C-alpha positions in Angstrom: 3.6 -4.8 18.4 4.3 -1.4 16.6 7.6 -2.5 15.4 6.1 -5.6 13.9 3.5 -3.5 12.0 6.2 -1.1 10.7 8.2 -4.1 9.5 5.1 -5.6 7.8 4.4 -2.3 6.1 8.0 -2.1 4.9 7.7 -5.7 3.4 4.5 -4.5 1.5 6.2 -1.4 0.3 9.1 -3.5 -1.2 6.6 -5.8 -2.8 4.7 -2.9 -4.3 8.0 -1.4 -5.6 8.9 -4.6 -7.2 5.5 -4.9 -9.0 5.6 -1.2 -10.2 9.1 -1.7 -11.5 7.6 -3.9 -14.3 4.5 -1.5 -14.8 2.2 -4.0 -13.0 0.1 -1.9 -10.8 -1.7 -4.0 -8.2 -5.2 -3.1 -7.0 -5.9 -2.6 -3.3 -7.6 -6.0 -3.0 -4.5 -7.8 -4.6 -2.2 -6.0 -2.1 -4.4 -7.0 0.8 -4.5 -10.7 -0.4 -0.7 -10.7 -0.7 -0.4 -9.4 2.8 -2.7 -12.1 4.2 -0.8 -14.7 2.3 2.4 -13.5 3.9 0.7 -13.5 7.3 1.5 -9.7 7.7 -1.7 -9.1 9.6 -2.2 -5.6 8.2 -5.7 -4.0 8.0 -7.1 -2.6 4.8 -6.5 0.9 6.2 -2.8 0.0 6.7 -2.5 -1.4 3.1 -4.1 1.7 1.7 -1.8 3.9 3.7 1.3 2.2 2.2 -0.1 2.3 -1.3 -0.8 6.0 -1.1 2.9 6.7 -0.6 3.6 5.4 -4.1 3.6 7.7 -7.0 1.6 5.4 -9.2 -1.5 5.8 -7.0 -1.2 9.7 -6.8 -4.1 10.3 -9.3 -6.3 7.9 -7.4 -6.3 9.8 -4.3 -9.3 12.1 -3.7 -8.5 15.8 -4.1 -9.4 18.2 -1.4 -10.9 21.5 -2.2 -9.0 24.6 -0.8 -11.1 27.0 1.1 -11.3 30.5 -0.5 
């Protein structure tokens, strides 16, 4: 089961990279819909995790305050 999930995440990552190559940045919902169409059975949390690894989404991540 875990191997299937990792393979599904890899497929999503390849799809994201192909979209980003042409400066077409998909939204979270679009990525989730694509995963559902491909029957990858990834949760929204899994899709978000894969998207956060892409540099294009770096500025969308919440910043954490460092304690003083």
